C-alpha positions as CSV (number, residue, x, y, z in Angstrom):
1,M,93.7,28.1,122.4
2,G,95.8,30.7,120.8
3,N,93.4,30.5,117.6
4,K,90.4,31.0,119.6
5,S,92.0,34.1,121.1
6,V,92.8,35.5,117.7
7,R,89.2,34.9,116.6
8,V,87.8,36.8,119.5
9,R,90.1,39.7,118.9
10,R,89.1,39.9,115.2
11,T,85.4,39.7,116.2
12,Q,86.0,42.6,118.7
13,A,87.8,44.6,115.9
14,A,84.9,44.1,113.5
15,R,82.3,45.1,116.0
16,S,84.3,48.2,116.8
17,D,84.6,49.1,113.0
18,E,80.9,48.5,112.7
19,T,80.1,50.8,115.6
20,R,82.4,53.5,114.1
21,R,80.8,53.2,110.9
22,R,77.4,53.6,112.4
23,V,78.3,56.7,114.3
24,L,79.9,58.3,111.3
25,D,76.7,57.6,109.2
26,A,74.7,59.0,112.0
27,A,76.9,62.2,112.3
28,V,76.7,62.9,108.6
29,E,72.9,62.8,108.8
30,V,72.7,64.9,111.9
31,L,75.1,67.4,110.4
32,R,73.0,67.5,107.2
33,V,69.7,68.2,109.1
34,S,71.1,70.4,111.9
35,G,74.2,72.0,110.5
36,Y,77.4,72.6,112.6
37,A,75.5,75.0,115.0
38,G,72.9,72.6,115.9
39,F,75.1,69.5,116.0
40,R,74.9,67.6,119.1
41,T,76.7,64.3,120.0
42,A,73.9,63.1,121.9
43,A,71.8,63.1,119.0
44,V,74.3,61.3,116.9
45,A,74.6,58.5,119.6
46,K,70.8,58.2,119.5
47,A,70.6,58.0,115.8
48,A,73.4,55.4,115.6
49,T,71.8,53.4,118.5
50,V,74.9,53.3,120.4
51,S,75.9,54.3,124.0
52,R,77.6,57.7,124.6
53,G,80.5,55.9,125.9
54,A,80.9,53.8,122.8
55,Q,80.7,56.9,120.7
56,A,83.1,58.8,122.9
57,H,85.5,55.8,122.6
58,H,86.0,56.7,118.9
59,F,85.2,60.4,118.9
60,P,85.8,62.0,122.3
61,T,84.8,65.5,121.3
62,K,82.1,67.2,119.1
63,N,84.8,68.5,116.7
64,S,86.7,65.1,116.4
65,L,83.2,63.8,115.4
66,V,82.6,66.5,112.9
67,L,86.1,66.0,111.2
68,G,85.4,62.2,111.3
69,A,82.1,62.8,109.5
70,T,83.9,65.0,107.0
71,E,86.5,62.4,106.3
72,H,83.9,59.8,106.0
73,I,82.0,62.0,103.3
74,F,85.2,62.7,101.3
75,S,86.4,59.1,101.5
76,R,83.1,57.9,100.1
77,A,83.3,60.6,97.4
78,K,86.7,59.5,96.5
79,D,85.8,55.9,96.2
80,R,83.0,56.8,93.8
81,A,85.3,59.0,91.7
82,L,88.0,56.5,91.4
83,E,85.5,53.7,90.6
84,R,84.1,56.0,87.8
85,V,87.7,56.6,86.4
86,G,88.4,52.8,86.7
87,L,85.4,52.0,84.6
88,L,86.6,54.2,81.6
89,D,87.3,52.3,78.4
90,A,88.0,53.0,74.8
91,D,84.3,53.5,74.3
92,S,83.8,55.9,77.1
93,D,82.9,59.6,76.8
94,I,85.6,60.8,79.0
95,I,84.5,64.5,78.9
96,R,81.0,63.6,79.9
97,A,82.3,61.4,82.7
98,L,84.6,64.2,84.1
99,I,81.6,66.7,84.1
100,E,79.4,64.1,85.8
101,D,82.0,63.3,88.5
102,S,82.4,66.9,89.3
103,A,78.7,67.4,89.5
104,S,78.2,64.4,91.7
105,L,80.7,66.0,94.2
106,F,79.6,69.7,94.1
107,M,75.9,69.4,93.3
108,N,75.4,67.4,96.4
109,E,74.0,68.1,99.9
110,E,77.3,66.9,101.4
111,F,79.2,69.6,99.7
112,F,76.8,72.2,101.1
113,M,77.3,70.6,104.6
114,M,81.0,71.0,104.3
115,L,80.7,74.5,103.1
116,G,78.5,75.4,106.0
117,L,81.4,74.6,108.4
118,G,83.1,77.6,107.0
119,L,80.1,79.9,106.4
120,G,77.4,78.9,108.6
121,P,76.3,80.0,112.2
122,G,78.7,79.0,114.9
123,R,81.6,79.1,112.4
124,N,84.8,77.7,113.9
125,S,87.8,78.8,111.7
126,E,90.1,76.2,113.0
127,L,87.6,73.5,112.4
128,A,86.9,74.7,108.9
129,E,90.6,74.7,108.1
130,Q,91.1,71.2,109.3
131,A,88.0,70.1,107.2
132,S,89.5,71.8,104.2
133,S,92.7,69.8,104.8
134,I,90.8,66.5,104.9
135,A,89.0,67.6,101.7
136,R,92.2,68.4,99.9
137,A,93.9,65.1,100.9
138,Y,91.0,63.2,99.4
139,R,90.1,65.3,96.4
140,L,93.5,66.1,95.0
141,P,94.3,62.4,94.2
142,V,91.0,62.2,92.3
143,E,91.9,65.2,90.3
144,Q,95.2,63.6,89.4
145,A,93.4,60.4,88.4
146,W,91.4,62.3,86.0
147,R,94.4,64.1,84.6
148,E,96.1,60.8,84.0
149,A,92.9,59.4,82.4
150,L,92.7,62.3,80.1
151,Q,96.4,62.0,79.1
152,A,95.7,58.3,78.4
153,N,93.0,59.3,76.0
154,G,95.5,61.5,74.1
155,Y,95.0,64.8,75.7
156,T,98.2,66.9,76.4
157,A,99.3,67.3,80.1
158,Q,98.4,71.0,79.9
159,N,95.0,70.4,78.3
160,A,94.2,67.7,80.8
161,N,95.2,69.9,83.7
162,D,93.1,72.8,82.3
163,L,90.1,70.6,81.7
164,V,90.0,69.3,85.4
165,W,90.6,72.9,86.7
166,L,88.0,74.5,84.6
167,T,85.3,71.9,85.0
168,N,85.6,71.8,88.7
169,S,85.6,75.5,88.9
170,I,82.5,75.9,86.8
171,V,80.5,73.0,88.5
172,R,81.5,74.4,92.0
173,G,80.4,78.0,90.9
174,L,77.0,76.7,89.9
175,A,76.8,74.8,93.2
176,V,77.5,77.9,95.1
177,R,75.1,79.9,93.1
178,S,72.3,77.4,94.0
179,L,72.4,78.8,97.5
180,W,70.4,81.6,96.2
181,Q,69.1,80.4,92.9
182,K,68.5,76.6,92.7
183,D,67.4,75.9,89.0
184,L,68.7,72.4,88.3
185,A,67.2,72.4,84.7
186,L,69.2,75.5,84.0
187,Y,72.3,74.0,85.5
188,A,72.0,71.0,83.3
189,Q,71.7,73.3,80.3
190,I,74.9,75.1,81.4
191,L,76.7,71.8,81.7
192,E,75.6,70.8,78.1
193,R,77.1,74.2,76.8
194,W,80.3,73.6,78.7
195,Q,80.5,70.1,77.3
196,A,80.2,71.7,73.8
197,I,82.8,74.3,74.5
198,V,85.1,71.6,75.7
199,R,84.8,69.5,72.5
200,A,85.3,72.6,70.4
201,Q,88.3,74.1,72.4
202,F,90.0,70.8,73.6
203,P,89.5,68.4,70.7
204,A,90.6,64.7,71.3
205,P,93.2,63.4,68.9
206,A,91.7,61.9,65.9
207,N,92.9,58.3,66.8
208,R,90.7,58.3,69.9
209,N,87.3,56.9,70.4
210,S,84.4,58.3,68.5
211,K,82.5,59.4,71.6
212,A,84.7,62.6,71.5
213,G,82.4,63.9,68.7
214,P,79.1,65.7,69.2
215,A,77.5,66.0,72.5
216,P,74.8,63.1,73.2
217,P,71.2,64.5,73.0
218,R,70.3,63.5,76.5
219,Q,70.6,66.1,79.2
220,Y,72.5,66.0,82.4
221,D,70.2,64.4,85.0
222,M,71.1,66.7,88.0
223,L,68.9,64.8,90.5
224,H,70.6,61.6,89.5
225,L,74.0,63.1,89.7
226,A,73.5,64.7,93.0
227,P,71.0,62.5,95.2
228,G,69.5,64.5,97.9
229,N,69.9,67.9,96.4
230,Q,66.2,68.4,95.8
């Protein structure tokens, strides 16, 4: 009897988790299409095919749902980034991997959605600050993981820190510029130039892998790195 009760509770928990995930996936999509000003909880419930009551159980207010969607976005981005770091090995081109990871975050519709919380119509400064706190909580560990990976590849702590800061700043700047000039081919060219600068200014130790040499001939595929940013 006791075992049956445990199985029922676990099933209910699994169903609750599934409902929450569907609501969050739907919230991200509604936020992408409508922005914060046009965000409606009813539209999210409809897209998630759940009742308003089921949605309110997890997210009782519009802002709690928006913040939940924000955390959902950055949680997925963190998982992707840490997976990328975890796949690095002695033959990996760590500089290219770092640039691609940065582009996958900032050259992405989801980044512009988050940017819109602070800049768009219906701006809510308190909500924007809470969303920024969520972004910091999920992104800072990723940046630290890249610093540690670079140091493991022989870069000094100072150079590793500078590489992470400079790369993210450059890619983020290109992303913001795309608000008024979206030229993905040009951005790919700029990233190739940045890669060449890194290799010249931050040479990897001679005992590290050969991939630290000349930049590969293929260009960065911006559409591949940033799905949905078309």
